[in-house]
C-alpha positions as CSV (number, residue, x, y, z in Angstrom):
1,M,116.6,84.1,101.6
2,I,119.3,86.0,99.7
3,S,120.3,84.8,96.2
4,V,123.4,86.2,94.5
5,Y,123.7,85.8,90.7
6,I,127.1,86.3,89.0
7,E,128.3,85.6,85.5
8,I,131.3,83.4,85.3
9,N,132.7,82.3,81.9
10,N,129.5,83.5,80.2
11,T,127.4,81.2,82.6
12,L,125.1,82.6,85.2
13,E,125.9,81.1,88.6
14,K,123.5,81.3,91.6
15,I,124.6,81.3,95.2
16,E,122.1,81.2,98.1
17,Y,122.7,82.6,101.6
18,S,120.5,82.2,104.6
19,D,122.8,84.2,106.9
20,I,123.3,87.9,105.8
21,N,126.7,88.0,107.5
22,K,128.1,85.3,105.2
23,V,127.2,87.1,102.0
24,E,130.1,87.8,99.7
25,L,129.7,90.0,96.6
26,S,131.8,90.9,93.6
27,K,131.2,93.7,91.1
28,G,128.7,92.9,88.5
29,S,126.6,90.8,90.9
30,W,122.8,90.7,91.0
31,I,121.4,90.3,94.5
32,D,117.8,89.0,94.9
33,I,116.2,89.3,98.3
34,N,113.0,87.6,99.4
35,E,111.2,88.5,102.7
36,P,113.6,91.4,103.5
37,T,114.3,92.7,107.0
38,Q,115.8,96.0,108.0
39,E,119.0,94.3,109.1
40,I,119.4,92.6,105.8
41,L,118.8,95.7,103.8
42,E,121.2,97.7,105.9
43,K,123.9,95.1,105.3
44,I,123.2,95.0,101.6
45,A,123.4,98.8,101.5
46,S,126.8,98.8,103.2
47,L,128.1,96.1,100.8
48,T,126.9,97.7,97.6
49,N,126.9,101.4,98.5
50,I,123.3,101.7,97.2
51,N,121.2,104.3,98.9
52,L,119.7,102.7,102.0
53,D,116.5,104.6,101.7
54,F,116.0,103.1,98.3
55,L,116.3,99.6,99.7
56,L,114.0,100.3,102.7
57,C,111.2,101.1,100.3
58,A,110.7,97.3,100.1
59,L,109.4,97.3,103.7
60,D,106.5,99.5,102.8
61,E,103.6,97.4,101.5
62,E,101.9,100.5,100.1
63,E,104.8,101.9,98.2
64,S,103.6,103.2,94.9
65,A,105.3,102.6,91.5
66,R,107.9,105.3,90.8
67,I,111.5,106.0,89.8
68,D,114.1,107.9,91.7
69,K,117.8,108.6,91.4
70,E,120.3,110.0,93.9
71,D,124.1,110.2,93.4
72,D,125.0,107.0,91.5
73,S,122.0,105.0,92.9
74,S,118.8,104.4,90.9
75,L,115.5,103.1,92.2
76,I,112.6,101.6,90.3
77,V,109.5,100.6,92.1
78,L,107.0,98.5,90.1
79,D,103.5,97.2,91.1
80,A,103.7,93.5,90.5
81,P,100.9,90.9,90.6
82,Y,100.9,87.9,92.9
83,I,98.5,85.0,93.5
84,E,96.1,85.0,96.5
85,N,93.9,82.1,95.4
86,Y,94.6,80.7,92.0
87,D,91.6,78.4,92.0
88,K,89.3,81.3,92.4
89,A,91.3,83.7,90.3
90,L,92.0,86.0,93.1
91,F,95.1,88.2,92.7
92,S,96.6,91.3,94.3
93,T,99.6,93.5,93.7
94,A,102.6,94.6,95.8
95,P,105.8,96.6,95.3
96,F,108.7,94.9,93.4
97,I,111.9,96.9,94.1
98,I,114.8,97.3,91.7
99,A,117.8,99.3,92.9
100,Y,121.2,99.5,91.3
101,N,124.4,101.5,90.8
102,D,127.3,101.0,88.4
103,D,128.6,97.9,90.2
104,Y,125.5,96.1,91.7
105,Y,121.9,95.2,90.9
106,V,119.4,94.5,93.6
107,T,115.8,93.2,93.4
108,I,113.6,92.9,96.5
109,S,110.2,91.4,97.0
110,R,108.0,90.5,100.0
111,H,105.7,88.1,98.1
112,K,106.2,85.1,95.8
113,F,106.2,86.8,92.4
114,E,106.5,84.6,89.3
115,I,108.5,87.3,87.5
116,M,111.8,85.5,88.4
117,D,110.5,82.2,87.1
118,E,109.3,83.8,83.9
119,L,112.6,85.6,83.4
120,F,114.8,82.5,83.6
121,K,112.3,80.5,81.6
122,R,112.0,82.9,78.7
123,V,115.4,84.7,78.6
124,K,118.2,82.5,77.4
125,N,121.1,84.7,78.4
126,V,120.6,86.8,81.6
127,E,123.4,89.2,82.0
128,P,123.4,90.8,85.5
129,H,126.0,93.5,84.6
130,K,123.7,94.9,81.9
131,H,121.3,96.8,84.1
132,V,119.2,98.5,81.4
133,R,118.5,95.2,79.6
134,L,117.8,93.3,82.8
135,T,115.3,96.0,83.9
136,L,113.6,95.9,80.5
137,N,113.4,92.1,80.7
138,F,111.8,92.5,84.1
139,L,109.2,95.0,82.7
140,Y,108.5,92.7,79.8
141,R,108.0,89.6,82.0
142,L,105.8,91.8,84.3
143,A,103.5,92.7,81.4
144,T,103.3,89.1,80.2
145,L,102.5,88.0,83.8
146,F,99.6,90.4,84.0
147,I,98.3,89.1,80.7
148,N,98.6,85.4,81.9
149,Y,96.7,86.2,85.1
150,L,94.0,88.2,83.2
151,K,93.5,85.2,80.9
152,R,92.9,83.1,84.1
153,V,90.5,85.7,85.3
154,N,88.6,85.5,82.0
155,F,88.5,81.7,82.1
156,Y,87.1,81.6,85.7
157,T,84.6,84.3,84.8
158,D,83.2,82.2,82.0
159,E,82.8,79.3,84.5
160,L,80.9,81.5,86.9
161,E,78.7,82.6,84.0
162,N,77.5,79.1,83.4
163,H,76.7,78.6,87.1
164,L,74.9,81.9,87.4
165,K,72.3,81.2,84.7
166,N,70.3,78.9,87.0
167,S,71.5,80.3,90.4
168,T,69.3,81.8,93.1
169,K,72.2,82.3,95.5
170,N,74.5,85.2,96.1
171,K,77.7,83.1,96.2
172,E,78.6,83.5,92.5
173,V,77.9,87.2,92.6
174,L,80.1,87.6,95.6
175,E,82.9,85.7,93.8
176,L,82.5,88.1,90.8
177,M,82.9,91.0,93.3
178,D,86.2,89.4,94.5
179,I,87.4,89.1,90.9
180,N,86.4,92.7,90.2
181,K,88.6,93.7,93.2
182,S,91.5,91.9,91.6
183,L,90.9,93.7,88.3
184,I,90.8,97.1,90.1
185,Y,94.2,96.2,91.7
186,F,95.5,95.2,88.2
187,S,94.2,98.4,86.5
188,T,95.7,100.6,89.1
189,A,99.1,98.8,89.0
190,L,99.2,98.8,85.2
191,N,98.5,102.5,85.0
192,A,101.3,103.2,87.5
193,D,103.7,100.8,85.8
194,K,103.0,102.5,82.4
195,V,103.9,105.9,83.8
196,V,107.2,104.4,85.2
197,L,107.9,102.8,81.8
198,A,107.3,106.1,79.9
199,K,109.7,107.9,82.2
200,L,112.3,105.2,81.8
201,L,112.1,105.2,78.0
202,K,112.6,109.0,78.0
203,S,115.8,108.8,80.1
204,Q,119.2,108.9,78.5
205,N,120.3,105.6,80.1
206,Y,117.5,103.7,78.4
207,N,118.1,105.3,75.0
208,R,121.9,104.6,75.0
209,Y,121.9,101.1,73.5
210,E,120.4,100.4,70.0
211,D,120.4,96.7,70.8
212,D,117.7,97.4,73.4
213,Y,115.3,99.3,71.1
214,D,113.4,96.2,70.0
215,L,113.0,95.1,73.6
216,M,111.7,98.5,74.5
217,E,109.1,98.4,71.8
218,D,108.0,94.9,72.9
219,V,107.7,96.1,76.5
220,Q,105.4,99.0,75.4
221,V,103.2,96.7,73.3
222,E,102.8,94.1,76.1
223,M,102.1,96.7,78.7
224,N,99.5,98.4,76.5
225,Q,97.9,95.0,75.7
226,A,97.7,94.1,79.4
227,S,96.2,97.5,80.2
228,E,93.6,97.3,77.5
229,M,92.7,93.7,78.3
230,C,92.2,94.6,82.0
231,S,90.0,97.5,81.0
232,I,87.8,95.3,78.8
233,L,87.5,92.6,81.5
234,R,86.4,95.2,84.0
235,D,83.7,96.5,81.7
236,V,82.5,93.0,80.9
237,L,82.5,92.0,84.6
238,T,80.6,95.1,85.6
239,G,77.9,94.3,83.1
240,M,77.8,90.7,84.1
241,M,77.3,91.6,87.8
242,D,74.4,93.8,86.9
243,A,72.9,91.3,84.6
244,F,73.2,88.3,86.9
245,A,71.9,90.2,89.9
246,S,68.7,90.6,87.8
247,I,68.8,86.9,86.8
248,I,69.0,85.9,90.4
249,N,66.0,88.1,91.2
250,N,64.0,86.6,88.2
251,N,64.9,83.1,89.3
252,M,63.7,83.9,92.8
253,N,60.4,85.4,91.4
254,V,59.8,82.2,89.5
255,I,60.2,80.1,92.7
256,M,57.9,82.5,94.6
257,K,55.3,82.2,91.8
258,T,55.5,78.4,92.0
259,L,55.1,78.5,95.8
260,T,52.1,80.8,95.4
261,V,50.4,78.4,93.0
262,I,51.0,75.5,95.5
263,T,49.6,77.6,98.3
264,I,46.4,78.4,96.3
265,I,45.9,74.8,95.4
266,L,46.4,73.6,99.0
267,S,44.1,76.3,100.4
268,I,41.0,74.7,98.7
269,P,41.0,71.5,100.8
270,T,41.8,73.6,103.8
271,L,38.9,75.9,103.1
272,I,36.4,73.0,102.7
273,A,37.7,71.3,105.8
274,S,37.2,74.5,107.7
275,F,33.6,74.7,106.7
276,F,32.9,71.1,107.8
277,G,34.7,71.7,111.1
278,M,32.2,74.4,112.1
279,N,29.7,73.6,114.9
280,F,26.2,73.9,113.2
281,A,23.3,71.6,112.4
282,E,22.6,69.7,109.2
283,I,26.2,69.3,107.9
284,P,26.1,67.7,104.5
285,F,26.9,64.0,104.4
286,E,26.9,63.8,108.2
287,E,24.7,60.8,108.3
288,T,26.5,59.0,105.5
289,H,29.2,56.5,106.4
290,F,31.4,57.6,103.6
291,G,30.8,61.3,104.1
292,F,34.3,62.1,105.2
293,Y,35.8,60.3,102.1
294,I,33.3,62.0,99.8
295,V,34.2,65.5,101.1
296,L,37.9,64.6,100.9
297,I,37.7,63.4,97.3
298,V,35.6,66.3,96.2
299,S,38.0,68.9,97.7
300,F,41.0,67.3,96.1
301,L,39.2,67.1,92.7
302,I,38.5,70.8,93.0
303,A,42.1,71.5,93.9
304,L,43.2,69.4,90.9
305,V,41.0,71.3,88.5
306,I,42.3,74.6,89.8
307,A,45.9,73.4,89.5
308,V,45.3,72.3,85.9
309,L,43.7,75.7,85.1
310,L,46.5,77.7,86.7
311,I,49.2,75.7,84.9
312,Y,47.3,76.1,81.6
313,F,46.9,79.9,81.9
314,T,50.4,80.3,83.1
315,S,52.0,78.4,80.2
316,R,49.7,80.2,77.7
317,N,50.9,83.6,79.1
318,K,54.5,82.5,78.7
319,R,53.9,81.4,75.1
320,N,52.2,84.7,74.3
321,K,55.2,86.6,75.6
């Protein structure tokens, strides 16, 4: 899908095209492309005169965050987060492409990023012809999106913590490992995006307009906050994984101790029954009609006494600790 945004009478108009051959552009347009193909990108390059190699970067899923400039075309590649499984707080990152020249502004994405929704929700007046401000707004929304996702990760981690306290299974630990993988993606992406931001803020184009200075500072603050928050969550999560691995082992040891006690208790009647099952003369109570029941009751009484003693000494040891 190709969406073209153009400002008409101070109002942002959106036109959607499903057929690349029907796309019509005017100077000052912003073209947003989802799920791009090489044919679409080649057509857009011919319509906008933006360097084709810049646009083709969108087809590379492993493209790293960077900036580039050639002739009058500029390229900004950002690592943006997207949702893999929101219920389990699983996220990943992928390239978000911004390319523009003096006349056109192009954004390209292969995944469903919420940056666009955040932009239109938070920014009252989106002006496609102001490329610097629009790029800074994208960077700001990118940073806030990272923070929102990190808050979701933190909330889900707290839920897992409550389950893990009494767990003897590996399911929760494996989920923590998946979350940790998301945080690694976030950390790598944020570090790369911060480098891109630093380079942009040093360039002449991004220091030309005083009206954008406040926005530039806000972007830096949000990006640093997202990076610091991600770093803290990674440290906390690493500690949690180590701690809860130990908890699971301890819970398993408690179960094994309980099973051992039960085995000892049940071994008493088994041992007595084994003696009376031997083939030798003068077995006690053999001539008594109630001999079987007497042996049965005595064996279970002995087992009960041993059970009480084991429980008593076990509980006393716990209190002493």
